[in-house]
SEPA-94223 format. One record per atom (N, C-alpha, C, O): x, y, z; residue in one letter. Coordinates in steps of 0.05 Angstrom, whole numbers, padded with zeros to 5 digits, always signed. Example, Ala and Ser with C-alpha at 12.3 -4.5 7.8 and 13.67 -1.06 7.14 Angstrom:
SEPA-94223
+00264-00114+00156a;+00246-00090+00156a;+00264-00066+00156a;+00285-00066+00169a;+00257-00045+00142s;+00273-00021+00143s;+00258+00001+00157s;+00268+00023+00161s;
This chain:
SEPA-94223
+00204-00196-01237m;+00190-00212-01215m;+00206-00220-01185m;+00196-00219-01163m;+00232-00227-01193p;+00250-00231-01174p;+00259-00209-01161p;+00268-00212-01138p;+00260-00176-01178s;+00268-00149-01163s;+00249-00141-01144s;+00255-00124-01128s;+00223-00151-01144i;+00201-00147-01124i;+00205-00162-01098i;+00201-00154-01076i;+00212-00189-01107m;+00221-00203-01077m;+00241-00193-01059m;+00242-00193-01035m;+00260-00183-01079v;+00287-00171-01070v;+00281-00142-01051v;+00296-00139-01032v;+00265-00128-01054v;+00248-00105-01055v;+00234-00113-01030v;+00245-00105-01009v;+00218-00125-01028i;+00200-00133-01007i;+00217-00147-00984i;+00209-00149-00961i;+00240-00157-00993g;+00256-00172-00972g;+00267-00155-00955g;+00271-00158-00931g;+00276-00126-00975w;+00297-00107-00954w;+00278-00094-00939w;+00286-00086-00917w;+00248-00088-00947i;+00231-00079-00931i;+00222-00091-00905i;+00213-00077-00887i;+00224-00118-00905v;+00215-00141-00883v;+00241-00136-00862v;+00236-00136-00838v;+00270-00131-00873v;+00286-00127-00862v;+00294-00113-00842v;+00306-00118-00821v;+00285-00087-00855y;+00291-00058-00846y;+00263-00051-00825y;+00260-00031-00811y;+00247-00070-00827r;+00226-00061-00808r;+00233-00079-00779r;+00227-00072-00756r;+00246-00104-00786l;+00250-00125-00760l;+00272-00106-00747l;+00268-00099-00724l;+00297-00095-00762q;+00318-00078-00752q;+00311-00052-00737q;+00322-00042-00718q;+00293-00044-00749r;+00283-00011-00734r;+00271-00020-00709r;+00273-00006-00689r;+00254-00047-00709k;+00243-00052-00683k;+00264-00061-00664k;+00266-00052-00641k;+00277-00075-00672s;+00302-00085-00657s;+00318-00061-00645s;+00323-00063-00621s;+00326-00044-00655n;+00341-00017-00649n;+00321-00004-00629n;+00325+00001-00606n;+00295+00002-00645f;+00279+00010-00616f;+00275-00006-00590f;+00274+00006-00569f;+00273-00032-00591k;+00282-00044-00570k;+00311-00040-00551k;+00310-00038-00527k;+00328-00040-00562q;+00351-00035-00554q;+00351-00008-00535q;+00353-00006-00511q;+00350+00013-00556d;+00345+00037-00539d;+00330+00047-00516d;+00335+00064-00499d;+00306+00031-00521a;+00285+00031-00495a;+00302+00017-00466a;+00304+00027-00443a;+00313-00009-00477r;+00330-00026-00454r;+00352-00003-00443r;+00355+00001-00419r;+00367+00010-00462k;+00385+00026-00453k;+00383+00058-00435k;+00399+00071-00422k;+00352+00060-00443d;+00345+00081-00428d;+00333+00081-00407d;+00330+00100-00392d;+00324+00049-00402l;+00314+00043-00372l;+00335+00033-00358l;+00333+00031-00333l;+00358+00025-00370r;+00376+00012-00355r;+00398+00037-00339r;+00413+00035-00320r;+00392+00057-00353a;+00407+00092-00345a;+00387+00100-00316a;+00394+00104-00293a;+00361+00100-00329r;+00338+00107-00300r;+00347+00083-00276r;+00352+00091-00254r;+00347+00063-00281l;+00358+00038-00261l;+00382+00049-00246l;+00382+00051-00221l;+00398+00053-00259d;+00425+00062-00245d;+00430+00093-00236d;+00450+00100-00223d;+00411+00110-00245k;+00402+00131-00233k;+00398+00127-00208k;+00412+00135-00190k;+00372+00112-00205l;+00361+00102-00179l;+00377+00086-00163l;+00367+00086-00140l;+00390+00076-00163d;+00418+00069-00155d;+00436+00085-00141d;+00444+00080-00118d;+00440+00104-00154s;+00458+00123-00150s;+00444+00141-00124s;+00455+00144-00102s;+00416+00153-00134d;+00402+00168-00114d;+00402+00154-00088d;+00412+00167-00070d;+00393+00130-00082l;+00391+00115-00063l;+00417+00113-00046l;+00418+00113-00022l;+00444+00109-00068k;+00469+00114-00045k;+00473+00143-00035k;+00484+00147-00013k;+00465+00161-00047s;+00468+00187-00041s;+00450+00194-00018s;+00457+00210+00000s;+00421+00179-00018l;+00402+00186+00002l;+00419+00175+00035l;+00419+00188+00056l;+00431+00147+00029r;+00437+00140+00052r;+00462+00149+00063r;+00468+00146+00087r;+00479+00162+00039d;+00505+00178+00052d;+00489+00211+00065d;+00498+00224+00084d;+00472+00216+00053f;+00458+00251+00061f;+00447+00239+00093f;+00455+00250+00114f;+00432+00222+00093c;+00427+00212+00120c;+00445+00202+00144c;+00440+00211+00166c;+00465+00184+00141i;+00484+00182+00155i;+00492+00216+00161i;+00485+00229+00181i;+00505+00222+00143e;+00513+00253+00150e;+00494+00267+00167e;+00503+00278+00187e;+00473+00268+00163y;+00449+00290+00173y;+00441+00273+00205y;+00435+00287+00224y;+00442+00246+00207y;+00431+00234+00233y;+00449+00233+00251y;+00443+00236+00274y;+00481+00227+00242t;+00508+00224+00262t;+00515+00244+00269t;+00529+00246+00290t;+00508+00267+00253d;+00523+00294+00269d;+00505+00313+00271d;+00494+00323+00252d;+00500+00320+00297e;+00476+00338+00306e;+00485+00365+00292e;+00467+00382+00296e;+00506+00376+00277k;+00511+00399+00272k;+00506+00403+00251k;+00503+00427+00243k;+00502+00379+00233k;+00490+00385+00201k;+00461+00397+00203k;+00448+00387+00221k;+00450+00416+00190g;+00426+00417+00194g;+00407+00417+00170g;+00395+00397+00160g;+00405+00451+00161f;+00374+00448+00139f;+00390+00449+00110f;+00376+00443+00091f;+00416+00455+00106e;+00435+00447+00076e;+00424+00412+00075e;+00410+00402+00057e;+00433+00400+00096v;+00436+00365+00088v;+00402+00356+00092v;+00395+00336+00079v;+00383+00369+00106s;+00361+00359+00108s;+00344+00368+00082s;+00322+00357+00078s;+00354+00393+00063t;+00342+00396+00042t;+00352+00378+00017t;+00339+00368-00001t;+00382+00375+00023q;+00380+00349+00007q;+00371+00317+00007q;+00372+00302-00012q;+00365+00312+00026v;+00349+00293+00034v;+00322+00289+00023v;+00314+00267+00017v;+00307+00313+00022k;+00284+00320+00018k;+00283+00316-00007k;+00267+00301-00017k;+00302+00331-00021v;+00302+00326-00055v;+00306+00299-00061v;+00289+00284-00072v;+00327+00292-00053v;+00336+00257-00058v;+00314+00242-00056v;+00309+00227-00075v;+00300+00240-00040v;+00276+00226-00032v;+00247+00232-00057v;+00234+00214-00065v;+00244+00256-00063e;+00225+00260-00081e;+00239+00252-00106e;+00221+00246-00122e;+00265+00250-00117d;+00278+00247-00145d;+00271+00213-00136d;+00262+00203-00156d;+00272+00197-00117i;+00273+00173-00115i;+00246+00162-00118i;+00243+00139-00126i;+00231+00174-00112r;+00197+00173-00116r;+00189+00181-00143r;+00170+00169-00152r;+00197+00193-00154r;+00188+00202-00181r;+00202+00180-00202r;+00189+00175-00222r;+00224+00168-00199q;+00243+00153-00213q;+00223+00125-00212q;+00216+00111-00231q;+00218+00121-00186s;+00211+00089-00179s;+00175+00091-00195s;+00164+00070-00204s;+00161+00115-00196y;+00141+00110-00210y;+00145+00107-00241y;+00130+00093-00253y;+00168+00123-00255i;+00165+00118-00279i;+00178+00086-00288i;+00168+00073-00306i;+00202+00078-00271l;+00201+00048-00276l;+00187+00033-00271l;+00188+00013-00286l;+00165+00033-00249s;+00146+00017-00250s;+00127+00023-00265s;+00114+00002-00262s;+00114+00037-00280n;+00101+00036-00311n;+00124+00008-00334n;+00116-00004-00353n;+00140+00007-00327n;+00153-00002-00353n;+00160-00031-00347n;+00158-00046-00366n;+00167-00040-00325f;+00165-00069-00312f;+00160-00079-00294f;+00169-00100-00284f;+00143-00062-00285l;+00133-00085-00263l;+00097-00091-00264l;+00080-00078-00276l;+00094-00116-00247k;+00072-00126-00249k;+00048-00112-00229k;+00053-00104-00207k;+00027-00110-00238d;+00001-00099-00223d;+00016-00110-00189d;+00020-00094-00170d;+00020-00138-00188v;+00021-00145-00159v;+00041-00135-00142v;+00040-00133-00117v;+00061-00129-00159e;+00088-00111-00147e;+00086-00086-00136e;+00097-00078-00115e;+00069-00074-00155k;+00067-00048-00141k;+00063-00033-00115k;+00075-00013-00107k;+00037-00051-00099p;+00038-00045-00077p;+00063-00044-00054p;+00066-00029-00035p;+00080-00071-00067k;+00103-00074-00057k;+00125-00051-00056k;+00141-00048-00038k;+00124-00034-00082m;+00136-00013-00090m;+00129+00011-00066m;+00146+00025-00054m;+00102+00011-00063g;+00088+00033-00053g;+00100+00025-00022g;+00106+00046-00010g;+00104+00007-00009t;+00110-00005+00019t;+00141+00006+00026t;+00148+00021+00045t;+00156-00005+00005y;+00183+00001+00003y;+00185+00028+00003y;+00200+00036+00021y;+00174+00049-00014l;+00182+00074-00015l;+00166+00092+00011l;+00174+00113+00022l;+00146+00080+00015k;+00140+00093+00052k;+00155+00080+00068k;+00161+00097+00085k;+00166+00060+00073n;+00188+00055+00098n;+00209+00073+00082n;+00213+00093+00096n;+00226+00073+00057l;+00248+00087+00066l;+00238+00114+00072l;+00251+00125+00090l;+00212+00131+00059h;+00211+00162+00061h;+00209+00157+00099h;+00221+00172+00114h;+00194+00137+00108k;+00192+00135+00139k;+00227+00146+00160k;+00234+00160+00179k;+00240+00127+00140a;+00271+00122+00149a;+00280+00150+00152a;+00284+00163+00172a;+00282+00160+00122a;+00299+00183+00113a;+00294+00207+00131a;+00313+00217+00144a;+00266+00217+00130t;+00249+00237+00150t;+00237+00234+00172t;+00227+00254+00180t;+00235+00214+00185g;+00221+00199+00204g;+00232+00213+00229g;+00250+00229+00224g;+00225+00209+00257g;+00231+00212+00278g;+00240+00236+00283g;+00222+00252+00280g;+00268+00249+00290t;+00271+00272+00292t;+00283+00293+00276t;+00301+00308+00281t;+00271+00289+00258f;+00277+00300+00225f;+00274+00332+00222f;+00251+00341+00223f;+00293+00345+00218e;+00287+00366+00224e;+00269+00386+00246e;+00254+00405+00242e;+00279+00369+00275s;+00277+00388+00298s;+00296+00394+00315s;+00315+00379+00315s;+00295+00413+00331k;+00313+00427+00349k;+00315+00408+00368k;+00330+00415+00387k;+00306+00386+00371v;+00307+00366+00400v;+00328+00348+00384v;+00338+00332+00400v;+00338+00344+00360r;+00347+00325+00347r;+00378+00313+00360r;+00398+00327+00361r;+00375+00289+00366l;+00407+00279+00378l;+00419+00266+00355l;+00403+00256+00339l;+00449+00263+00349p;+00458+00241+00334p;+00454+00219+00346p;+00455+00214+00370p;+00448+00199+00317l;+00445+00169+00326l;+00471+00157+00311l;+00484+00166+00292l;+00474+00130+00333d;+00489+00115+00327d;+00487+00105+00303d;+00465+00102+00294d;+00511+00098+00286s;+00513+00088+00260s;+00495+00065+00258s;+00484+00064+00236s;+00488+00048+00272n;+00479+00026+00267n;+00454+00025+00283n;+00445+00006+00296n;+00442+00051+00279d;+00409+00057+00292d;+00389+00039+00276d;+00399+00027+00257d;+00364+00036+00281l;+00348+00022+00277l;+00336+00037+00255l;+00329+00024+00235l;+00331+00063+00254q;+00327+00082+00234q;+00345+00081+00216q;+00335+00080+00193q;+00374+00082+00216l;+00390+00074+00193l;+00388+00049+00175l;+00388+00049+00151l;+00388+00028+00191n;+00388+00001+00180n;+00359-00002+00175n;+00354-00025+00168n;+00333+00016+00175s;+00311+00011+00157s;+00315+00025+00131s;+00309+00017+00108s;+00324+00041+00137l;+00339+00058+00113l;+00356+00045+00094l;+00354+00051+00071l;+00373+00029+00101f;+00390+00009+00081f;+00370-00014+00072f;+00370-00019+00048f;+00353-00029+00090i;+00339-00051+00078i;+00316-00039+00061i;+00304-00054+00045i;+00311-00015+00063s;+00281-00006+00046s;+00295+00001+00012s;+00286-00003-00010s;+00318+00012+00019s;+00334+00025-00007s;+00351-00008-00021s;+00358-00009-00045s;+00353-00025-00006a;+00362-00054-00020a;+00341-00064-00026a;+00345-00079-00045a;+00311-00064-00017q;+00290-00085-00028q;+00275-00064-00054q;+00258-00073-00070q;+00282-00044-00052l;+00262-00025-00080l;+00282-00029-00104l;+00276-00031-00127l;+00302-00028-00095l;+00324-00032-00119l;+00323-00064-00126l;+00316-00067-00149l;+00328-00086-00115n;+00319-00107-00120n;+00294-00116-00132n;+00295-00135-00147n;+00270-00104-00128l;+00241-00100-00137l;+00247-00092-00172l;+00236-00102-00191l;+00262-00075-00173f;+00261-00057-00203f;+00288-00071-00219f;+00296-00065-00242f;+00302-00093-00198e;+00323-00104-00216e;+00320-00126-00229e;+00332-00136-00249e;+00296-00137-00210d;+00288-00166-00222d;+00258-00160-00246d;+00253-00174-00265d;+00249-00144-00241g;+00225-00130-00261g;+00247-00123-00290g;+00241-00128-00313g;+00264-00115-00285f;+00285-00106-00305f;+00293-00135-00322f;+00285-00143-00344f;+00307-00146-00306f;+00314-00177-00313f;+00291-00191-00329f;+00293-00202-00351f;+00269-00189-00312r;+00243-00205-00328r;+00238-00197-00352r;+00231-00214-00368r;+00241-00171-00361t;+00232-00156-00389t;+00252-00158-00402t;+00247-00154-00426t;+00279-00164-00398y;+00306-00152-00410y;+00320-00179-00397y;+00336-00176-00379y;+00314-00206-00405p;+00332-00229-00400p;+00357-00223-00407p;+00357-00204-00422p;+00383-00233-00400p;+00408-00226-00411p;+00408-00248-00432p;+00392-00265-00439p;+00431-00243-00439l;+00429-00266-00475l;+00445-00289-00462l;+00465-00284-00447l;+00439-00310-00466v;+00451-00341-00460v;+00471-00344-00481v;+00461-00342-00503v;+00492-00347-00481e;+00511-00355-00494e;+00518-00384-00503e;+00532-00395-00486e;+00512-00397-00521k;+00515-00419-00525k;+00543-00434-00538k;+00543-00459-00542k;
């Protein structure tokens, strides 16, 4: 009888440990995705500054801007399914729309494009929208996976 209790105890411990490992792996994967989103937002800002402040930059940089905007949109929808509440999803949509407008709006890919000043409203809007989007996901991540509090 005691040996059966030991076996049952080991089974319970094994299942609890597997569940904990799965949650840790999911947390690591989502943290990596969040870090990738942050990296993409930084790349987008750099490409937009390069594109909009230097009128000699053209097709190659504009293509990079479009690719990164699409990657940010895709990453955002993946992340939103993991830790955004339904009431936060419209905010995400607004932030993505503002980000897209700031990155590709105005005279994007136009022959009459003039260089913008580095503190232009369009670039400032890009910075604000990217910060709002990242903060929304960071808040959701920490709500889902609160940091451990050491006592």
